[in-house]
C-alpha positions as CSV (number, residue, x, y, z in Angstrom):
1,M,-68.0,-30.5,-24.4
2,Q,-65.0,-31.0,-22.1
3,D,-65.6,-34.8,-22.4
4,I,-65.9,-34.8,-26.2
5,V,-63.2,-32.4,-27.4
6,P,-60.1,-34.5,-26.0
7,V,-61.2,-37.6,-28.3
8,L,-61.3,-35.4,-31.5
9,P,-58.4,-35.1,-33.9
10,E,-56.3,-31.9,-33.2
11,E,-57.4,-29.9,-36.3
12,I,-61.1,-30.7,-35.7
13,R,-60.7,-29.9,-32.1
14,R,-59.3,-26.4,-33.0
15,L,-62.2,-25.8,-35.5
16,I,-64.7,-26.8,-32.8
17,N,-63.1,-24.4,-30.3
18,Q,-63.4,-21.6,-33.0
19,V,-67.1,-22.0,-33.3
20,Q,-69.2,-19.0,-32.1
21,P,-70.3,-19.4,-28.5
22,T,-74.0,-19.2,-29.3
23,I,-73.6,-22.1,-31.7
24,L,-71.3,-24.0,-29.4
25,T,-73.6,-23.9,-26.3
26,A,-76.5,-25.4,-28.4
27,I,-74.6,-28.1,-30.2
28,E,-76.6,-31.2,-30.5
29,E,-74.4,-33.4,-32.8
30,I,-70.9,-33.4,-34.3
31,R,-70.8,-35.6,-37.5
32,L,-67.7,-36.8,-39.2
33,R,-68.0,-38.6,-42.5
34,V,-64.8,-39.6,-44.3
35,G,-64.5,-37.6,-47.6
36,R,-67.3,-35.2,-46.7
37,P,-67.5,-31.9,-44.8
38,L,-67.4,-31.8,-41.0
39,E,-70.8,-31.0,-39.9
40,I,-72.1,-29.5,-36.6
41,I,-75.8,-29.4,-35.7
42,S,-76.8,-26.8,-33.3
43,A,-80.4,-26.1,-32.3
44,G,-81.6,-28.2,-35.3
45,I,-79.5,-26.1,-37.8
46,P,-76.4,-27.7,-39.6
47,Y,-73.1,-25.7,-39.8
48,Y,-69.9,-26.6,-41.7
49,P,-66.7,-25.1,-40.1
50,S,-64.3,-24.0,-42.8
51,V,-60.6,-23.6,-43.2
52,K,-59.4,-20.8,-45.5
53,N,-62.9,-20.3,-46.7
54,D,-63.4,-23.8,-47.6
55,F,-65.3,-26.6,-45.8
56,Y,-63.1,-28.9,-43.7
57,I,-63.2,-32.4,-45.4
58,V,-62.9,-35.2,-42.9
59,K,-59.9,-37.5,-43.7
60,A,-59.3,-41.2,-43.2
61,E,-56.7,-40.3,-40.7
62,D,-59.4,-38.3,-38.6
63,A,-61.6,-41.4,-38.6
64,K,-58.6,-43.7,-37.4
65,F,-57.6,-41.2,-34.7
66,L,-61.2,-40.9,-33.3
67,L,-61.7,-44.7,-33.4
68,N,-58.4,-45.3,-31.6
69,Q,-59.4,-42.7,-28.9
70,L,-62.8,-44.2,-28.5
71,S,-61.4,-47.8,-28.3
72,Q,-58.4,-46.8,-26.3
73,Y,-56.3,-48.5,-28.9
74,S,-57.9,-51.9,-28.0
75,M,-60.3,-53.0,-30.8
76,Y,-60.8,-56.3,-29.2
77,A,-62.2,-54.8,-26.1
78,F,-64.3,-52.5,-28.3
79,E,-66.0,-55.5,-30.1
80,E,-69.3,-55.2,-28.3
81,E,-69.7,-51.6,-29.0
82,L,-68.9,-52.1,-32.7
83,R,-71.6,-54.7,-32.8
84,R,-74.1,-52.4,-31.2
85,G,-73.0,-49.5,-33.5
86,F,-72.3,-46.9,-30.8
87,I,-70.2,-46.2,-27.7
88,T,-70.9,-44.1,-24.7
89,L,-68.5,-41.4,-23.6
90,Q,-68.0,-40.3,-20.0
91,G,-70.6,-37.5,-19.4
92,G,-73.3,-39.6,-21.1
93,H,-72.4,-38.5,-24.7
94,R,-73.1,-41.2,-27.3
95,V,-71.0,-41.8,-30.5
96,G,-73.0,-43.6,-33.4
97,L,-70.8,-45.5,-35.9
98,A,-71.4,-46.6,-39.4
99,G,-69.3,-48.6,-41.8
100,K,-68.9,-52.0,-43.3
101,V,-71.3,-54.5,-41.4
102,V,-69.9,-58.0,-40.9
103,L,-72.6,-60.7,-40.4
104,D,-72.5,-64.0,-38.7
105,H,-75.4,-66.3,-39.5
106,G,-77.5,-63.3,-40.4
107,Q,-76.8,-61.4,-37.2
108,V,-74.5,-58.4,-36.9
109,K,-71.1,-59.5,-35.7
110,T,-69.1,-56.3,-35.9
111,L,-68.4,-53.1,-37.9
112,R,-65.3,-52.6,-40.1
113,D,-64.0,-49.7,-42.0
114,V,-65.9,-47.3,-39.9
115,S,-66.3,-44.1,-41.9
116,S,-69.1,-42.1,-40.2
117,F,-69.3,-40.9,-36.6
118,N,-72.2,-39.1,-35.1
119,I,-71.3,-37.6,-31.6
120,R,-74.6,-36.8,-29.8
121,V,-74.0,-34.3,-27.2
122,A,-75.9,-35.2,-23.9
123,R,-77.4,-32.4,-22.1
124,Q,-79.5,-33.5,-19.1
125,T,-82.3,-31.1,-18.5
126,I,-83.1,-31.3,-14.8
127,G,-86.6,-30.1,-14.1
128,A,-87.9,-30.8,-17.8
129,G,-90.5,-33.2,-16.4
130,E,-91.7,-31.0,-13.6
131,R,-94.4,-29.3,-15.6
132,L,-96.0,-32.6,-16.3
133,V,-96.4,-34.0,-12.7
134,S,-99.9,-32.7,-12.4
135,Q,-100.9,-34.6,-15.5
136,L,-98.8,-37.7,-14.8
137,Y,-99.5,-38.1,-11.1
138,E,-102.9,-38.4,-9.5
139,G,-102.4,-40.1,-6.2
140,R,-100.0,-42.5,-8.0
141,W,-97.9,-42.3,-11.2
142,M,-99.7,-43.0,-14.3
143,N,-98.6,-45.6,-17.0
144,T,-97.4,-43.1,-19.6
145,L,-96.3,-43.2,-23.2
146,F,-94.3,-40.3,-24.7
147,I,-94.8,-39.9,-28.4
148,G,-92.9,-37.8,-30.9
149,P,-90.7,-37.9,-34.0
150,P,-86.8,-38.1,-33.6
151,Q,-85.1,-35.3,-31.5
152,T,-88.3,-34.0,-29.9
153,G,-87.0,-34.7,-26.4
154,K,-88.8,-38.1,-25.6
155,T,-85.9,-39.4,-23.8
156,T,-85.0,-36.2,-22.1
157,L,-88.5,-36.1,-20.6
158,L,-88.5,-39.8,-19.8
159,R,-85.1,-39.4,-18.0
160,D,-86.3,-36.5,-15.9
161,V,-89.6,-38.3,-14.9
162,A,-87.5,-41.2,-13.8
163,R,-85.4,-38.8,-11.5
164,L,-88.5,-37.3,-10.1
165,I,-90.1,-40.7,-9.2
166,S,-86.8,-41.9,-7.7
167,E,-86.2,-38.8,-5.7
168,G,-89.9,-38.0,-4.8
169,I,-91.3,-34.5,-4.6
170,P,-91.6,-33.5,-1.0
171,S,-93.3,-30.2,-1.9
172,R,-96.2,-32.2,-3.5
173,N,-96.2,-35.0,-0.9
174,I,-95.0,-37.5,-3.4
175,A,-92.8,-40.3,-1.9
176,P,-89.7,-41.6,-3.7
177,L,-90.3,-45.1,-5.4
178,K,-88.1,-47.8,-6.7
179,V,-87.4,-47.3,-10.4
180,G,-86.0,-49.9,-12.7
181,I,-84.5,-48.7,-16.0
182,V,-83.9,-51.0,-19.0
183,D,-81.4,-48.9,-21.0
184,E,-80.9,-51.0,-24.2
185,R,-79.1,-48.2,-26.0
186,S,-77.5,-46.5,-23.1
187,E,-79.4,-43.3,-23.8
188,I,-81.4,-43.0,-20.5
189,A,-78.7,-43.4,-17.9
190,A,-75.7,-43.2,-20.2
191,S,-73.9,-45.8,-18.0
192,M,-70.1,-46.5,-18.2
193,R,-69.0,-49.8,-16.8
194,G,-72.6,-50.2,-15.3
195,V,-72.6,-46.8,-13.4
196,P,-75.1,-44.2,-14.7
197,Q,-73.4,-40.9,-15.8
198,L,-76.5,-38.8,-15.5
199,E,-78.5,-37.8,-12.5
200,L,-81.4,-40.3,-11.8
201,G,-81.8,-40.1,-8.0
202,S,-80.9,-42.7,-5.4
203,R,-83.6,-45.3,-5.9
204,V,-82.8,-46.4,-9.4
205,D,-81.5,-49.7,-10.8
206,V,-80.2,-49.9,-14.3
207,L,-79.9,-52.7,-16.7
208,D,-77.5,-51.2,-19.3
209,G,-77.3,-52.6,-22.9
210,C,-80.0,-55.2,-22.2
211,P,-82.8,-56.0,-24.7
212,K,-86.0,-54.3,-23.6
213,A,-88.3,-57.2,-23.3
214,E,-85.9,-59.4,-21.5
215,G,-84.8,-56.6,-19.3
216,M,-88.3,-55.7,-18.1
217,M,-88.8,-59.3,-17.1
218,M,-85.5,-59.5,-15.3
219,L,-86.2,-56.3,-13.3
220,I,-89.6,-57.7,-12.3
221,R,-88.2,-60.9,-11.1
222,S,-85.1,-59.7,-9.3
223,M,-85.4,-56.0,-8.4
224,S,-89.1,-55.5,-7.4
225,P,-89.5,-52.0,-9.1
226,D,-92.5,-49.9,-8.4
227,V,-92.1,-48.3,-11.9
228,I,-90.3,-49.5,-15.0
229,I,-88.8,-46.9,-17.4
230,V,-87.8,-48.3,-20.9
231,D,-87.2,-46.4,-24.2
232,E,-88.7,-46.8,-27.6
233,I,-91.0,-49.9,-27.6
234,G,-92.1,-51.2,-31.0
235,R,-91.8,-54.9,-31.2
236,E,-94.3,-57.6,-30.2
237,E,-92.0,-59.0,-27.5
238,D,-91.8,-55.4,-26.0
239,V,-95.6,-55.3,-25.9
240,R,-95.8,-58.6,-24.1
241,A,-93.3,-57.5,-21.6
242,V,-95.2,-54.2,-21.0
243,Q,-98.4,-56.3,-20.4
244,E,-96.6,-58.6,-18.0
245,A,-95.3,-55.6,-16.1
246,L,-98.8,-54.2,-15.8
247,H,-100.3,-57.5,-14.7
248,A,-97.6,-57.6,-12.0
249,G,-98.7,-54.3,-10.7
250,V,-95.7,-52.4,-12.0
251,K,-96.2,-48.9,-13.4
252,V,-94.6,-48.5,-17.0
253,M,-93.3,-45.3,-18.6
254,T,-91.9,-45.5,-22.1
255,T,-91.6,-43.9,-25.5
256,A,-92.6,-44.5,-29.1
257,H,-91.8,-42.8,-32.5
258,G,-94.7,-41.1,-34.1
259,Y,-96.3,-37.7,-34.8
260,S,-99.4,-38.3,-32.8
261,L,-101.4,-40.9,-30.7
262,E,-103.3,-41.9,-33.9
263,D,-100.0,-42.4,-35.6
264,V,-98.6,-44.7,-33.1
265,E,-101.8,-46.8,-32.4
266,R,-102.0,-47.8,-36.1
267,R,-98.7,-49.7,-35.7
268,P,-99.7,-53.4,-35.6
269,A,-97.3,-54.5,-32.8
270,L,-98.6,-51.7,-30.5
271,K,-102.2,-52.1,-31.2
272,P,-102.9,-54.6,-28.3
273,L,-101.8,-52.0,-25.8
274,F,-104.2,-49.3,-27.0
275,E,-107.1,-51.9,-27.2
276,Q,-106.4,-52.7,-23.5
277,H,-106.2,-48.9,-22.6
278,A,-102.7,-49.8,-21.1
279,F,-101.5,-46.2,-21.2
280,E,-103.4,-43.8,-18.8
281,R,-101.5,-40.9,-20.2
282,C,-100.0,-40.2,-23.7
283,V,-97.8,-37.2,-24.1
284,E,-97.4,-35.9,-27.5
285,L,-94.3,-33.8,-28.3
286,T,-93.4,-31.6,-31.2
287,R,-90.1,-30.4,-32.7
288,T,-88.9,-26.9,-32.1
289,T,-85.6,-25.2,-31.5
290,R,-85.7,-26.9,-28.0
291,P,-86.4,-30.4,-26.9
292,G,-89.3,-31.6,-24.7
293,V,-92.0,-29.2,-26.0
294,V,-95.4,-30.8,-25.1
295,K,-98.2,-30.5,-27.9
296,R,-100.8,-32.1,-25.7
297,V,-101.4,-34.7,-23.0
298,R,-104.3,-37.3,-23.5
299,N,-105.8,-39.8,-21.2
300,Q,-106.6,-43.4,-22.2
301,L,-110.0,-42.0,-23.5
302,R,-108.2,-39.6,-25.8
303,K,-109.4,-36.6,-23.7
304,D,-106.9,-33.6,-23.7
305,L,-105.6,-32.8,-20.4
306,V,-103.2,-29.9,-21.3
307,S,-102.7,-27.7,-24.3
308,R,-99.5,-26.9,-25.9
309,S,-96.6,-25.6,-23.7
């Protein structure tokens, strides 16, 4: 929270500091919506800090202060972040933005009148992927798809697996490999000015803010990765890029939104990957009070490899 609190308006900062320690340590999101109550989500449960026994209502001045802090009072330099709808803070925390969308020839040009902020607290869970090594590594790392609905810890696990591949695991005689990460939404590495803010090991190369399909091809052509890590595939061009990577002998680990393997493989864009048995491992996650809870792991023949953790 030390990277987040300084950018908040003074009154909201004071309210956050008054939150019970058990809630504060498990905060996932801080949401500011102009004209509506300040909301804190901790361990999946919403809380509404109050002033004199009444909810604190976010003011337009709060939004203006926060936007100025995020942009360092330079909206021109902030233009790309506004177009993407989010900005990454030091420490890897991400602030989602919503407001009036300005279009240019049908494409998002920028955001104006920003009235909603979603501060997502980044907590890297070192070691989260270690319990999956036996299922994801058999003499080599397996092409893997992490499946789960939002906030089940897909990216948390993907990030830690990337770290394990990059660092290697001497205790299991697993050598470190070159890892290429396409971080379109700055969620995996949480880069600032091109430098990852989270621990990913020494053999990682990151393309930050780059479209997934294009980024995968760029990495293959220029960085010779052993493994490519990419978050949330779902479009036809993503699928073609995954196929190209596999044909080039590069391992791929990625994520997809869904409740199960059957749910995801019904999506038309992703269907070719399942028809080709592209993913040797599918890790299904479930939502609980903590992220990264594995429901089951299946191989390309849909055989269960591990039960619920």
